[in-house]
Every structure is written in C-alpha cells, then in structure tokens.
C-alpha positions in Angstrom: 0.0 0.0 0.0 1.5 3.3 -1.1 1.9 6.3 1.2 -0.7 8.2 -0.8 -3.2 5.4 -0.3 -2.6 5.2 3.4 -2.9 9.0 3.7 -6.2 8.9 1.8 -7.6 6.2 4.0 -6.5 8.0 7.2 -8.1 11.2 6.0 -11.3 9.3 5.1 -11.4 7.9 8.6 -11.0 11.3 10.1 -13.7 12.8 7.9 -16.2 10.0 8.8 -15.3 10.3 12.5 -15.8 14.1 12.3 -19.5 13.5 11.6 -19.9 12.5 15.2 -19.1 15.8 16.9 -21.0 17.7 14.1 -24.1 15.7 15.0 -23.5 16.1 18.7 -23.6 19.8 18.2 -27.3 19.5 17.5 -27.9 18.0 20.9 -28.2 21.3 22.6 -30.9 22.7 20.3 -32.9 19.5 20.4 -32.6 19.4 24.2 -33.8 23.0 24.8 -36.5 23.0 22.1 -38.1 19.6 22.1 -37.4 17.8 25.4 -39.1 18.1 28.8 -37.4 20.9 30.8 -35.2 20.3 33.8 -34.8 16.6 33.3 -31.1 16.0 32.5 -30.9 12.6 34.0 -34.0 11.3 32.4 -32.9 12.7 29.1 -29.5 11.1 29.4 -31.1 7.8 30.3 -33.5 7.9 27.3 -30.6 8.7 25.0 -28.3 5.9 26.2 -30.2 2.8 27.4 -32.7 2.2 24.5 -29.9 2.7 21.9 -27.6 0.4 23.8 -30.2 -2.3 24.1 -31.0 -2.0 20.4 -27.4 -2.5 19.5 -27.1 -5.5 21.8 -30.1 -7.0 20.1 -28.6 -6.4 16.7 -25.1 -7.7 17.4 -26.0 -10.4 20.0 -22.5 -10.2 21.4 -22.0 -9.7 25.2 -18.8 -8.8 27.1 -17.2 -11.5 29.2 -14.1 -11.9 31.4 -12.1 -8.7 31.9 -14.3 -6.9 29.4 -17.2 -6.9 31.9 -15.2 -4.5 34.0 -13.8 -2.6 31.1 -17.1 -2.1 29.4 -18.5 -0.8 32.7 -15.7 1.7 33.2 -15.9 2.9 29.6 -19.7 3.1 29.8 -19.5 5.3 32.9 -16.9 7.6 31.5 -18.3 8.0 28.0 -21.9 7.7 28.8 -23.0 7.4 32.5 -21.1 10.5 33.7 -20.8 12.3 30.4 -24.4 12.3 29.4 -25.9 13.8 32.6 -23.2 16.4 32.7 -23.7 17.2 29.0 -27.5 17.7 29.5 -27.1 19.6 32.7 -24.9 22.1 30.8 -27.3 22.1 27.9 -30.3 22.9 30.2 -28.5 25.7 32.0 -26.5 27.4 29.2 -27.3 28.6 25.7 -26.5 26.0 23.0 -23.3 27.7 21.7 -21.9 28.3 25.1 -22.7 24.8 26.4 -21.2 23.2 23.2 -18.1 25.2 23.2 -17.1 24.1 26.7 -16.4 20.7 25.1 -13.5 22.3 23.2 -11.3 21.8 26.3 -11.6 18.1 26.0 -8.3 17.9 23.9 -6.4 19.4 26.8 -7.7 16.7 29.1 -7.0 14.0 26.5 -3.4 15.2 26.1 -2.9 14.7 29.8 -4.6 11.3 30.0 -2.8 10.1 26.9 0.6 11.1 28.4 -0.1 9.0 31.5 -2.1 6.1 30.1 -0.7 5.7 26.6 2.8 7.2 27.0 2.0 9.6 24.2 4.1 12.6 25.0 2.4 15.8 24.0 4.2 17.5 21.1 4.6 21.2 20.7 2.0 21.1 17.9 -0.6 19.4 20.0 0.0 21.7 23.0 -0.3 24.7 20.8 -3.5 23.4 19.1 -4.9 22.7 22.6 -4.1 26.2 23.8 -5.5 27.7 20.6 -8.7 25.7 21.2 -9.0 26.9 24.8 -8.5 30.5 23.5 -11.4 30.0 21.1 -13.5 28.7 24.1 -12.6 31.8 26.2 -13.6 34.2 23.4 -17.0 32.6 23.1 -17.7 32.0 26.8 -16.1 35.0 28.5 -17.0 37.7 25.9 -20.6 36.6 25.2 -23.6 38.8 25.8 -25.4 36.2 27.9 -25.2 35.5 31.6 -23.3 32.3 32.4 -24.5 29.8 35.0 -21.6 28.6 37.2 -23.1 25.1 37.6 -23.6 24.8 33.9 -20.1 25.8 33.2 -18.7 23.3 35.7 -20.9 20.5 34.3 -19.6 21.2 30.8 -16.0 21.1 31.9 -16.5 17.9 34.0 -18.2 16.3 31.0 -15.2 17.2 28.8 -12.8 15.6 31.3 -14.9 12.5 31.5 -15.1 12.2 27.7 -11.4 12.8 27.4 -10.6 10.0 29.8 -13.0 7.6 28.1 -11.6 8.3 24.7 -8.0 7.6 25.8 -9.0 4.4 27.7 -11.0 3.2 24.7 -7.8 3.6 22.6 -5.7 1.9 25.3 -7.8 -1.2 25.7 -8.9 -1.6 22.1 -11.5 -4.3 21.3 -11.6 -8.1 21.9 -10.8 -10.1 18.8 -13.8 -10.5 16.5 -15.8 -7.8 18.3 -16.7 -4.9 16.1 -17.2 -1.2 17.0 -21.0 -1.7 16.8 -21.0 -4.2 19.6 -18.5 -2.2 21.6 -20.8 0.8 21.3 -23.7 -1.3 22.5 -21.8 -2.4 25.6 -20.9 1.1 26.6 -24.3 2.6 26.0 -26.0 -0.2 28.0 -23.6 0.0 30.9 -23.8 3.8 31.0 -27.6 3.7 30.8 -27.8 1.3 33.6 -25.6 3.5 35.7 -27.9 6.4 35.1 -31.2 4.5 36.0 -30.9 4.8 39.8 -29.6 8.4 39.7 -32.6 9.4 37.6 -35.1 7.7 39.8 -33.6 9.0 43.1 -33.0 12.6 42.0 -35.7 13.3 39.4 -38.4 10.8 40.4 -40.9 9.2 38.0 -40.5 9.8 34.3 -42.4 12.8 32.9 -45.3 12.6 30.4 -44.0 12.8 26.9 -45.8 14.4 23.9 -45.1 13.7 20.3 -42.4 16.4 20.1 -40.5 14.9 23.0 -40.7 11.4 21.5 -39.4 12.7 18.2 -36.5 14.4 20.0 -35.6 11.3 21.9 -35.7 9.1 18.8 -33.4 11.5 17.0 -30.9 11.6 19.9 -31.1 7.8 20.4 -30.7 6.7 16.8 -28.7 9.4 15.0 -27.1 11.3 17.9 -26.1 8.2 19.9 -26.2 4.7 18.2 -24.9 6.0 14.8 -22.7 8.7 16.2 -21.0 6.6 18.9 -20.4 3.8 16.4 -18.5 6.2 14.2 -16.6 7.5 17.2 -15.5 4.1 18.5 -14.6 3.0 15.0 -12.5 6.2 14.6 -10.7 5.7 18.0 -9.6 2.2 16.9 -7.9 3.6 13.7 -6.3 7.0 14.6 -4.6 8.4 17.7 -6.7 9.3 20.7 -5.5 12.9 20.7 -6.4 13.4 17.0 -9.9 12.1 17.7 -10.3 14.3 20.7 -9.4 17.4 18.6 -12.3 16.5 16.3 -14.5 17.3 19.3 -13.9 21.0 18.6 -16.3 20.7 15.8 -19.2 20.2 18.2 -19.2 23.7 19.6 -18.9 25.1 16.1 -21.9 23.0 15.0 -23.8 24.0 18.2 -23.2 27.7 17.8 -24.1 27.7 14.1 -27.3 25.8 14.8 -28.1 28.2 17.7 -27.6 31.2 15.4 -29.5 29.9 12.4 -32.3 27.9 14.0 -32.8 29.5 17.4 -31.9 33.1 16.7 -29.1 33.2 19.3 -27.0 36.2 18.4 -23.2 35.9 18.2 -20.9 38.8 18.8 -17.9 39.5 16.6 -15.6 38.1 19.3 -17.6 34.9 19.6 -17.5 34.4 15.8 -13.7 34.9 16.0 -13.6 32.4 18.8 -15.4 29.8 16.8 -13.1 30.3 13.9 -10.1 29.8 16.2 -11.6 26.6 17.5 -12.1 25.3 14.0 -8.5 26.2 13.1 -7.3 24.3 16.2 -9.2 21.3 15.0 -7.3 21.3 11.7 -4.0 22.0 13.4 -4.5 19.1 15.7 -4.8 16.7 12.8 -1.5 17.5 11.1 0.6 14.3 11.5 4.1 14.6 12.9 5.2 11.4 11.2 4.2 9.4 8.1 0.7 8.1 8.3 0.6 4.4 9.1 -1.9 2.0 7.6 -5.1 1.7 9.5 -5.2 -1.0 12.1 -8.3 -3.2 11.7 -9.1 -5.9 14.2 -8.7 -9.3 12.5 -11.9 -10.9 11.6 -12.4 -13.9 14.0 -15.6 -15.8 13.7 -17.8 -15.3 16.7 -20.9 -17.0 15.4 -23.8 -16.3 13.2 -25.1 -13.5 15.4 -22.1 -11.3 14.7 -22.2 -12.0 10.9 -25.9 -11.3 10.8 -25.4 -7.9 12.5 -22.9 -6.5 10.0 -25.4 -5.5 7.3 -27.0 -3.2 9.8 -24.1 -0.7 9.6 -24.9 0.6 6.0 -28.5 0.9 7.0 -27.6 3.1 9.9 -25.4 5.2 7.7 -28.2 5.6 5.2 -30.5 6.8 7.9 -28.0 9.5 8.9 -27.6 10.8 5.4 -31.3 11.0 4.7 
C-alpha cells in the first residue's frame, strides 16, 4: 500500500469520525427546544439505554471476562457520567456556550494520553490545545449572555470524562472478533444502567411525553447516539486518541451555528472569531508529525452467526444518517 493510499484512508477515517461531533452539536438545540425541561438525568437515560439495548439485540455479542469491568468503566466515563453532565450544561446554558465548553476536551485528552498511553504531548498538539481553549474563552467570556456557574462546571467535567473515556478506549482496544457496533452497545447499555438509579432518586418518576419529545428522543437515540458513537468508537480504533479528541472542537462550532441559524441566538464578533479559532485548532490538531501508518483493523475472528448477521446493519444506519 502506497503512502498516498494510506494517507487517503487516514483522511477518510478522520472525515467520517468528524461527523460524530458535528451531529453532537445538534444535541443542545434538540434538548432545549423539544425535550421536557429540567430533566437532564431522564434525558441522558433515554438517549443511552434504548440505543444500547437496540445495538445489543442487533449484534447479540456480550462482554465477558475482563471486558465486563472494562465495558462498565468505559460506559460510565463515555456515557454514564458524560451524558448527565452534558445535558445539565445544555439545560443551564445557551447552546453555543454549552457546546463550546467541550472544546477543552483535547487538553484533558493530552494529559490522559501522556499518562495512560505514554504519548508525549508534542509542541504542535499543545499549541493546538491552547488555541482551542482560546477559542472557548472568546466565546464564553465575551458573550452577551449570563453564564451559569453550575452549567459551566458541568460542561468542563463532561469534557474531562469524555477525554478519559476516549483515551481508555484507545488503550484497551477491542476483543478479537468484536466490532465497534458491539462495543458501542456495551458502553451505551452500561452507561444507561448507571444512570437509572440516579434518575429515579434525583428526578423521580418519568415525565409525560408528547409527540415532540418522543421525536426528539428518537433523533438523539438513533442518530445522535447509536450511529454517532459507532463512528466515534470506530475512529478511535484507527487513529490516535489525541487526534480524535481534537475533532470534538467541531461540536461547539456546530452547536453555535445551529443556535444562530435555527434558534436566533445572536453571536458577537468576538464569539465568531472564537469559533473560527476553535475550527482552526481542529485542523491544526490533525497534522501528522510522522508518516501516516496503515489503518489497524481488528482481524476478523468468527464469533458465530449472530455477529455476521449484525454486520449488514451498519450501512442501513449510515443511510438513515444521510437522509
């Protein structure tokens, strides 16, 4: 395989993975416009658990051995803790502000990668991370809206949780013969089960849902979760954890643009500059420091008819996202 072919494949993987944070950027608008108010835990539960159970039913592959514990840890970091914090921030902050807080995730990922993966931060990645934080500061600190301290802290904590989960997902990889669709189902189910008691204890019984809320939850569950996390887990297995984390900067850009176009949330000149800086940091964070290696794909090891039967589902999910 030539260097050009490897580079094209790597770029294609990055582009496909980048669809995930772009879709995630719509979470804030959907949450504030379509879902029941002040129910972040219930919303997190409805986004994670149904999607996880659906993927388990499709793949029919369950974790075993050491992967029972690993799936639980990844589920809590990427889903169980991240989702409630994400929705808490979404409920208490304007969409653009809530989304842009996720731009600090690369800085957390750089630190976690240095400790867990022995990936020493390069000058380029540090500069890209600082530039991304600068973009966040321009949007958050110079905005014309009042900031809620709890919402800001929730957004930052969610970014830290996601950064740790991304790095651990890269560190542990996947069991032989288990695809990213099954891994996504494990994490969503584990994270959803973690949220269940929290939602019941803190928020009580589920609220009544109208057609608008049902539609919002279906969008978040199928497109914003099942499909998006499948692309994310797939991307982590093929590129570096820090490169994937920098793609997260596209989420605040997407959220702010949606908030401006669909919700009429005005952006100041400095906020627009901040979003541009965050976008530039995303690109800067993808520049390789060494020749691109061929993508590493887990060898296909037969795991039974169930896994083979589940594979055709992937193109169908992609088709749903594109329609």
